[in-house]
Structure formats: structure tokens, C-alpha cells
TIVO-2410 file (N, C-alpha, C; in nm, 3 decimals):
# residues 127
REC num residu      c1      c2      c3 atome chaine
REC   1      M   4.414  -6.104   9.960     N      A
REC   1      M   4.261  -6.021   9.974    CA      A
REC   1      M   4.287  -5.884   9.939     C      A
REC   2      Q   4.241  -5.809   9.878     N      A
REC   2      Q   4.294  -5.661   9.836    CA      A
REC   2      Q   4.205  -5.608   9.930     C      A
REC   3      E   4.203  -5.492  10.006     N      A
REC   3      E   4.173  -5.409  10.072    CA      A
REC   3      E   4.043  -5.319  10.018     C      A
REC   4      K   3.959  -5.369  10.070     N      A
REC   4      K   3.806  -5.292  10.039    CA      A
REC   4      K   3.827  -5.095  10.053     C      A
REC   5      N   3.756  -5.023  10.029     N      A
REC   5      N   3.809  -4.886  10.032    CA      A
REC   5      N   3.629  -4.855  10.068     C      A
REC   6      L   3.623  -4.799  10.183     N      A
REC   6      L   3.504  -4.713  10.219    CA      A
REC   6      L   3.493  -4.572  10.131     C      A
REC   7      Y   3.398  -4.583  10.072     N      A
REC   7      Y   3.379  -4.432   9.965    CA      A
REC   7      Y   3.197  -4.360   9.988     C      A
REC   8      E   3.232  -4.239  10.031     N      A
REC   8      E   3.118  -4.218   9.963    CA      A
REC   8      E   3.078  -4.146   9.837     C      A
REC   9      Y   2.992  -4.134   9.781     N      A
REC   9      Y   2.896  -4.045   9.636    CA      A
REC   9      Y   2.777  -3.998   9.705     C      A
REC  10      A   2.820  -3.862   9.648     N      A
REC  10      A   2.655  -3.807   9.597    CA      A
REC  10      A   2.618  -3.743   9.458     C      A
REC  11      V   2.507  -3.754   9.429     N      A
REC  11      V   2.491  -3.746   9.267    CA      A
REC  11      V   2.409  -3.621   9.233     C      A
REC  12      I   2.519  -3.517   9.146     N      A
REC  12      I   2.434  -3.356   9.101    CA      A
REC  12      I   2.294  -3.369   9.025     C      A
REC  13      R   2.264  -3.289   9.080     N      A
REC  13      R   2.123  -3.297   9.002    CA      A
REC  13      R   2.079  -3.118   8.951     C      A
REC  14      V   2.037  -3.107   8.832     N      A
REC  14      V   1.958  -3.006   8.807    CA      A
REC  14      V   1.829  -2.980   8.761     C      A
REC  15      V   1.793  -2.894   8.902     N      A
REC  15      V   1.651  -2.843   8.957    CA      A
REC  15      V   1.628  -2.744   8.844     C      A
REC  16      P   1.571  -2.745   8.746     N      A
REC  16      P   1.530  -2.616   8.694    CA      A
REC  16      P   1.436  -2.503   8.730     C      A
REC  17      R   1.340  -2.524   8.789     N      A
REC  17      R   1.265  -2.461   8.871    CA      A
REC  17      R   1.220  -2.545   9.054     C      A
REC  18      V   1.304  -2.479   9.118     N      A
REC  18      V   1.324  -2.504   9.201    CA      A
REC  18      V   1.217  -2.530   9.297     C      A
REC  19      E   1.122  -2.411   9.291     N      A
REC  19      E   0.985  -2.421   9.374    CA      A
REC  19      E   0.909  -2.578   9.277     C      A
REC  20      R   0.972  -2.638   9.221     N      A
REC  20      R   0.884  -2.770   9.209    CA      A
REC  20      R   0.959  -2.863   9.230     C      A
REC  21      E   1.034  -2.877   9.279     N      A
REC  21      E   1.123  -2.989   9.333    CA      A
REC  21      E   1.187  -3.065   9.231     C      A
REC  22      E   1.157  -3.102   9.149     N      A
REC  22      E   1.203  -3.143   8.978    CA      A
REC  22      E   1.329  -3.133   8.962     C      A
REC  23      F   1.396  -3.264   8.961     N      A
REC  23      F   1.492  -3.284   8.939    CA      A
REC  23      F   1.593  -3.383   8.773     C      A
REC  24      L   1.639  -3.349   8.727     N      A
REC  24      L   1.739  -3.489   8.675    CA      A
REC  24      L   1.862  -3.480   8.705     C      A
REC  25      N   1.906  -3.575   8.750     N      A
REC  25      N   2.059  -3.635   8.725    CA      A
REC  25      N   2.125  -3.600   8.625     C      A
REC  26      V   2.225  -3.544   8.635     N      A
REC  26      V   2.391  -3.487   8.537    CA      A
REC  26      V   2.487  -3.560   8.579     C      A
REC  27      G   2.575  -3.564   8.715     N      A
REC  27      G   2.661  -3.616   8.748    CA      A
REC  27      G   2.679  -3.706   8.879     C      A
REC  28      I   2.798  -3.731   8.899     N      A
REC  28      I   2.809  -3.815   8.992    CA      A
REC  28      I   2.914  -3.806   9.107     C      A
REC  29      I   2.965  -3.749   9.218     N      A
REC  29      I   3.077  -3.711   9.297    CA      A
REC  29      I   3.142  -3.850   9.374     C      A
REC  30      V   3.215  -3.915   9.389     N      A
REC  30      V   3.317  -4.002   9.459    CA      A
REC  30      V   3.369  -3.977   9.510     C      A
REC  31      F   3.364  -4.003   9.696     N      A
REC  31      F   3.485  -3.965   9.753    CA      A
REC  31      F   3.575  -4.055   9.842     C      A
REC  32      C   3.698  -4.061   9.831     N      A
REC  32      C   3.759  -4.181   9.916    CA      A
REC  32      C   3.854  -4.093  10.040     C      A
REC  33      K   3.811  -4.087  10.130     N      A
REC  33      K   3.906  -4.005  10.261    CA      A
REC  33      K   4.055  -4.107  10.227     C      A
REC  34      K   4.028  -4.210  10.296     N      A
REC  34      K   4.193  -4.289  10.318    CA      A
REC  34      K   4.258  -4.303  10.127     C      A
REC  35      A   4.177  -4.323  10.030     N      A
REC  35      A   4.267  -4.349   9.913    CA      A
REC  35      A   4.286  -4.153   9.874     C      A
REC  36      K   4.234  -4.117   9.937     N      A
REC  36      K   4.289  -3.981   9.861    CA      A
REC  36      K   4.219  -3.959   9.733     C      A
REC  37      Y   4.076  -3.988   9.719     N      A
REC  37      Y   4.052  -4.013   9.576    CA      A
REC  37      Y   3.889  -3.921   9.598     C      A
REC  38      I   3.905  -3.841   9.463     N      A
REC  38      I   3.810  -3.769   9.476    CA      A
REC  38      I   3.765  -3.735   9.256     C      A
REC  39      K   3.589  -3.792   9.259     N      A
REC  39      K   3.597  -3.789   9.096    CA      A
REC  39      K   3.477  -3.710   9.050     C      A
REC  40      V   3.434  -3.631   8.979     N      A
REC  40      V   3.346  -3.626   8.901    CA      A
REC  40      V   3.318  -3.628   8.813     C      A
REC  41      L   3.183  -3.708   8.781     N      A
REC  41      L   3.166  -3.673   8.668    CA      A
REC  41      L   3.006  -3.673   8.562     C      A
REC  42      H   2.997  -3.578   8.502     N      A
REC  42      H   2.849  -3.541   8.451    CA      A
REC  42      H   2.830  -3.514   8.323     C      A
REC  43      H   2.740  -3.574   8.274     N      A
REC  43      H   2.619  -3.556   8.154    CA      A
REC  43      H   2.494  -3.451   8.110     C      A
REC  44      V   2.564  -3.337   8.073     N      A
REC  44      V   2.395  -3.286   8.057    CA      A
REC  44      V   2.337  -3.268   7.967     C      A
REC  45      A   2.209  -3.347   8.008     N      A
REC  45      A   2.087  -3.375   7.870    CA      A
REC  45      A   2.058  -3.261   7.851     C      A
REC  46      V   2.105  -3.149   7.795     N      A
REC  46      V   2.020  -3.026   7.716    CA      A
REC  46      V   1.896  -3.012   7.744     C      A
REC  47      E   1.896  -3.100   7.596     N      A
REC  47      E   1.758  -3.179   7.578    CA      A
REC  47      E   1.622  -3.186   7.694     C      A
REC  48      K   1.655  -3.221   7.765     N      A
REC  48      K   1.563  -3.322   7.905    CA      A
REC  48      K   1.552  -3.238   8.001     C      A
REC  49      I   1.615  -3.082   8.025     N      A
REC  49      I   1.604  -2.913   8.135    CA      A
REC  49      I   1.537  -2.889   8.031     C      A
REC  50      L   1.572  -2.868   7.942     N      A
REC  50      L   1.455  -2.789   7.864    CA      A
REC  50      L   1.332  -2.853   7.820     C      A
REC  51      A   1.303  -2.952   7.871     N      A
REC  51      A   1.184  -3.043   7.840    CA      A
REC  51      A   1.132  -3.016   8.038     C      A
REC  52      M   1.216  -2.974   8.083     N      A
REC  52      M   1.129  -2.989   8.190    CA      A
REC  52      M   1.115  -2.788   8.222     C      A
REC  53      S   1.180  -2.735   8.139     N      A
REC  53      S   1.135  -2.609   8.240    CA      A
REC  53      S   1.231  -2.534   8.019     C      A
REC  54      A   1.125  -2.478   7.982     N      A
REC  54      A   1.174  -2.398   7.830    CA      A
REC  54      A   1.246  -2.262   7.823     C      A
REC  55      E   1.273  -2.239   7.916     N      A
REC  55      E   1.347  -2.111   8.031    CA      A
REC  55      E   1.481  -2.117   8.140     C      A
REC  56      A   1.491  -2.263   8.145     N      A
REC  56      A   1.587  -2.281   8.171    CA      A
REC  56      A   1.745  -2.255   8.059     C      A
REC  57      D   1.843  -2.181   8.203     N      A
REC  57      D   2.002  -2.127   8.127    CA      A
REC  57      D   2.074  -2.218   8.115     C      A
REC  58      V   2.051  -2.301   7.983     N      A
REC  58      V   2.155  -2.430   8.024    CA      A
REC  58      V   2.279  -2.339   8.019     C      A
REC  59      E   2.312  -2.270   7.900     N      A
REC  59      E   2.449  -2.256   7.930    CA      A
REC  59      E   2.509  -2.198   8.059     C      A
REC  60      Q   2.443  -2.157   8.146     N      A
REC  60      Q   2.466  -2.102   8.343    CA      A
REC  60      Q   2.473  -2.250   8.335     C      A
REC  61      I   2.375  -2.347   8.336     N      A
REC  61      I   2.357  -2.502   8.427    CA      A
REC  61      I   2.542  -2.576   8.336     C      A
REC  62      V   2.516  -2.569   8.208     N      A
REC  62      V   2.656  -2.651   8.193    CA      A
REC  62      V   2.791  -2.552   8.314     C      A
REC  63      A   2.785  -2.419   8.248     N      A
REC  63      A   2.934  -2.347   8.331    CA      A
REC  63      A   2.931  -2.376   8.470     C      A
REC  64      N   2.821  -2.377   8.563     N      A
REC  64      N   2.802  -2.451   8.658    CA      A
REC  64      N   2.890  -2.593   8.751     C      A
REC  65      I   2.825  -2.644   8.617     N      A
REC  65      I   2.849  -2.806   8.626    CA      A
REC  65      I   2.983  -2.861   8.595     C      A
REC  66      S   3.044  -2.760   8.522     N      A
REC  66      S   3.220  -2.786   8.487    CA      A
REC  66      S   3.281  -2.720   8.618     C      A
REC  67      A   3.236  -2.618   8.677     N      A
REC  67      A   3.247  -2.540   8.812    CA      A
REC  67      A   3.263  -2.720   8.916     C      A
REC  68      F   3.232  -2.731   8.948     N      A
REC  68      F   3.196  -2.849   8.994    CA      A
REC  68      F   3.245  -2.920   9.005     C      A
REC  69      E   3.326  -2.949   8.873     N      A
REC  69      E   3.465  -3.073   8.847    CA      A
REC  69      E   3.566  -3.002   8.879     C      A
REC  70      K   3.539  -2.883   8.877     N      A
REC  70      K   3.710  -2.798   8.826    CA      A
REC  70      K   3.760  -2.769   8.980     C      A
REC  71      V   3.653  -2.779   9.086     N      A
REC  71      V   3.605  -2.805   9.221    CA      A
REC  71      V   3.681  -2.933   9.278     C      A
REC  72      G   3.585  -2.980   9.253     N      A
REC  72      G   3.636  -3.195   9.295    CA      A
REC  72      G   3.742  -3.231   9.230     C      A
REC  73      H   3.750  -3.185   9.159     N      A
REC  73      H   3.933  -3.216   9.025    CA      A
REC  73      H   4.075  -3.159   9.151     C      A
REC  74      G   3.997  -3.021   9.173     N      A
REC  74      G   4.119  -2.983   9.219    CA      A
REC  74      G   4.162  -2.836   9.161     C      A
REC  75      T   4.139  -2.809   8.995     N      A
REC  75      T   4.260  -2.796   8.922    CA      A
REC  75      T   4.254  -2.589   8.975     C      A
REC  76      K   4.336  -2.610   8.929     N      A
REC  76      K   4.416  -2.452   8.936    CA      A
REC  76      K   4.301  -2.287   8.905     C      A
REC  77      D   4.250  -2.347   8.810     N      A
REC  77      D   4.126  -2.284   8.806    CA      A
REC  77      D   3.958  -2.300   8.813     C      A
REC  78      G   3.996  -2.363   8.921     N      A
REC  78      G   3.874  -2.389   9.020    CA      A
REC  78      G   3.835  -2.271   9.194     C      A
REC  79      G   3.916  -2.180   9.120     N      A
REC  79      G   3.917  -2.102   9.268    CA      A
REC  79      G   3.999  -2.177   9.403     C      A
REC  80      P   3.967  -2.053   9.528     N      A
REC  80      P   4.013  -2.064   9.656    CA      A
REC  80      P   3.955  -2.255   9.681     C      A
REC  81      I   3.835  -2.273   9.668     N      A
REC  81      I   3.780  -2.396   9.703    CA      A
REC  81      I   3.802  -2.520   9.671     C      A
REC  82      A   3.876  -2.475   9.513     N      A
REC  82      A   3.975  -2.598   9.436    CA      A
REC  82      A   4.071  -2.609   9.551     C      A
REC  83      M   4.086  -2.530   9.564     N      A
REC  83      M   4.236  -2.537   9.618    CA      A
REC  83      M   4.254  -2.607   9.790     C      A
REC  84      M   4.093  -2.654   9.852     N      A
REC  84      M   4.099  -2.671   9.983    CA      A
REC  84      M   4.130  -2.871   9.958     C      A
REC  85      D   4.182  -2.958  10.083     N      A
REC  85      D   4.200  -3.080  10.058    CA      A
REC  85      D   4.056  -3.132  10.007     C      A
REC  86      I   4.085  -3.252   9.975     N      A
REC  86      I   3.993  -3.310   9.931    CA      A
REC  86      I   3.847  -3.342   9.983     C      A
REC  87      P   3.863  -3.343  10.136     N      A
REC  87      P   3.730  -3.394  10.213    CA      A
REC  87      P   3.650  -3.229  10.215     C      A
REC  88      S   3.734  -3.159  10.251     N      A
REC  88      S   3.664  -3.051  10.272    CA      A
REC  88      S   3.611  -2.950  10.113     C      A
REC  89      R   3.673  -3.049  10.018     N      A
REC  89      R   3.649  -2.984   9.869    CA      A
REC  89      R   3.501  -3.114   9.828     C      A
REC  90      F   3.508  -3.257   9.902     N      A
REC  90      F   3.402  -3.320   9.870    CA      A
REC  90      F   3.291  -3.280   9.955     C      A
REC  91      R   3.318  -3.189  10.081     N      A
REC  91      R   3.166  -3.160  10.210    CA      A
REC  91      R   3.167  -3.035  10.109     C      A
REC  92      W   3.209  -2.971  10.092     N      A
REC  92      W   3.137  -2.837   9.975    CA      A
REC  92      W   3.089  -2.837   9.891     C      A
REC  93      L   3.122  -2.935   9.826     N      A
REC  93      L   3.045  -2.952   9.634    CA      A
REC  93      L   2.871  -3.055   9.723     C      A
REC  94      T   2.909  -3.091   9.829     N      A
REC  94      T   2.754  -3.210   9.868    CA      A
REC  94      T   2.673  -3.149   9.981     C      A
REC  95      A   2.714  -2.961  10.065     N      A
REC  95      A   2.628  -2.879  10.077    CA      A
REC  95      A   2.528  -2.906  10.089     C      A
REC  96      L   2.412  -2.878  10.138     N      A
REC  96      L   2.272  -2.835  10.109    CA      A
REC  96      L   2.249  -2.709  10.053     C      A
REC  97      R   2.191  -2.722   9.936     N      A
REC  97      R   2.190  -2.585   9.890    CA      A
REC  97      R   2.036  -2.561   9.810     C      A
REC  98      S   1.994  -2.461   9.799     N      A
REC  98      S   1.868  -2.411   9.746    CA      A
REC  98      S   1.953  -2.334   9.614     C      A
REC  99      S   1.947  -2.419   9.462     N      A
REC  99      S   2.010  -2.382   9.351    CA      A
REC  99      S   1.922  -2.453   9.241     C      A
REC 100      V   1.995  -2.350   9.100     N      A
REC 100      V   1.943  -2.553   9.013    CA      A
REC 100      V   2.050  -2.602   9.022     C      A
REC 101      I   2.153  -2.569   9.129     N      A
REC 101      I   2.213  -2.686   9.140    CA      A
REC 101      I   2.237  -2.778   9.242     C      A
REC 102      Q   2.208  -2.941   9.249     N      A
REC 102      Q   2.168  -2.939   9.378    CA      A
REC 102      Q   2.237  -3.103   9.433     C      A
REC 103      T   2.280  -3.135   9.521     N      A
REC 103      T   2.335  -3.269   9.485    CA      A
REC 103      T   2.269  -3.352   9.645     C      A
REC 104      S   2.276  -3.461   9.606     N      A
REC 104      S   2.196  -3.595   9.697    CA      A
REC 104      S   2.236  -3.570   9.830     C      A
REC 105      R   2.210  -3.614   9.923     N      A
REC 105      R   2.299  -3.674  10.039    CA      A
REC 105      R   2.341  -3.746  10.039     C      A
REC 106      P   2.499  -3.733  10.066     N      A
REC 106      P   2.615  -3.841  10.049    CA      A
REC 106      P   2.589  -3.986  10.099     C      A
REC 107      H   2.595  -4.070   9.976     N      A
REC 107      H   2.539  -4.219  10.023    CA      A
REC 107      H   2.717  -4.277  10.047     C      A
REC 108      P   2.740  -4.402  10.174     N      A
REC 108      P   2.872  -4.477  10.176    CA      A
REC 108      P   2.874  -4.606  10.081     C      A
REC 109      G   2.927  -4.636  10.058     N      A
REC 109      G   2.907  -4.745  10.074    CA      A
REC 109      G   3.062  -4.843   9.975     C      A
REC 110      L   3.113  -4.954  10.017     N      A
REC 110      L   3.246  -5.086  10.008    CA      A
REC 110      L   3.254  -5.104   9.879     C      A
REC 111      C   3.399  -5.079   9.847     N      A
REC 111      C   3.453  -5.085   9.702    CA      A
REC 111      C   3.588  -5.127   9.695     C      A
REC 112      D   3.613  -5.274   9.598     N      A
REC 112      D   3.729  -5.243   9.582    CA      A
REC 112      D   3.820  -5.231   9.442     C      A
REC 113      D   3.768  -5.166   9.347     N      A
REC 113      D   3.807  -5.058   9.264    CA      A
REC 113      D   3.734  -4.969   9.261     C      A
REC 114      L   3.788  -4.806   9.319     N      A
REC 114      L   3.705  -4.687   9.306    CA      A
REC 114      L   3.661  -4.646   9.155     C      A
REC 115      D   3.760  -4.661   9.103     N      A
REC 115      D   3.716  -4.614   8.955    CA      A
REC 115      D   3.559  -4.711   8.818     C      A
REC 116      R   3.608  -4.808   8.918     N      A
REC 116      R   3.511  -4.940   8.842    CA      A
REC 116      R   3.312  -4.887   8.901     C      A
REC 117      T   3.411  -4.870   9.006     N      A
REC 117      T   3.283  -4.818   9.085    CA      A
REC 117      T   3.206  -4.704   9.078     C      A
REC 118      T   3.273  -4.584   9.071     N      A
REC 118      T   3.239  -4.460   9.028    CA      A
REC 118      T   3.153  -4.486   8.837     C      A
REC 119      A   3.286  -4.510   8.789     N      A
REC 119      A   3.153  -4.568   8.670    CA      A
REC 119      A   3.069  -4.651   8.676     C      A
REC 120      R   3.053  -4.713   8.756     N      A
REC 120      R   2.914  -4.802   8.793    CA      A
REC 120      R   2.828  -4.719   8.817     C      A
REC 121      L   2.829  -4.614   8.877     N      A
REC 121      L   2.744  -4.517   8.967    CA      A
REC 121      L   2.644  -4.394   8.832     C      A
REC 122      F   2.804  -4.393   8.792     N      A
REC 122      F   2.726  -4.293   8.716    CA      A
REC 122      F   2.621  -4.372   8.569     C      A
REC 123      E   2.731  -4.517   8.542     N      A
REC 123      E   2.589  -4.538   8.444    CA      A
REC 123      E   2.500  -4.611   8.490     C      A
REC 124      D   2.438  -4.639   8.619     N      A
REC 124      D   2.334  -4.658   8.665    CA      A
REC 124      D   2.239  -4.519   8.734     C      A
REC 125      L   2.295  -4.410   8.770     N      A
REC 125      L   2.247  -4.337   8.822    CA      A
REC 125      L   2.211  -4.173   8.733     C      A
REC 126      V   2.329  -4.195   8.604     N      A
REC 126      V   2.278  -4.094   8.537    CA      A
REC 126      V   2.271  -4.117   8.398     C      A
REC 127      L   2.368  -4.199   8.367     N      A
REC 127      L   2.319  -4.229   8.200    CA      A
REC 127      L   2.190  -4.339   8.172     C      A
***
């Protein structure tokens, strides 16, 4: 029997007008400390963001989401935070913030296959 992985995930949200607190799910971050696993998947639906706020700076939003991915995956061009260990990167990405890019609170789960679970969460919560 395969051992189950305890993981955490958070949904990446775009909040075009922070004062209205309306958001659109655009991505997912999945983290498992034991497996040294972190994955960021995203899909920015520009037309939906503009429907929520015609003044939204979509180019900046896309750049910020790309930066989230670089930090999560630890790429060299992701800056100093991307060089931190995986748990620290996950905690930084999911820290409470009041900005256009926010995340849900982290939620726990158990699974056999982290990649399959990440894909399912992305499909269910973002697409």
C-alpha cells in the first residue's frame, strides 16, 4: 500500500478592486513538506478580470502571477524569496495580504499522487 502524502493547498485569487472584496480564482499552490513538493499552476482569464474592473492593469496582474510561479518553483530569476526552502516559499506565497493578488487560507489534505491531486484541484477550483 502506498503511503499517503499530507499536503496543503491555497487558491491564488485576483481581487481587481480590493475595496469590493470580489475575486476571481486564477491559480493553485500545492505544497507537501515530506515530499519536498511545491507546484504553482495558473490560468489568468483576462476577459473575466476586465468584466470585474475595466480599469484593471491586466499586464501587471499577469506579471505578478508569473512572479508567484517563479517564487514557488524556486527559479533563479524569482529573486531572493525563490531561493528560500520550500516550506518558507509556501508560507511567503500564502501570507495574508491586502493587494490585487491574494491567496485563500491554506487547506490540508491527504493523497496518493501529488501531481494528480494538483491537477484535480486546479480543474475544480480554477478552470
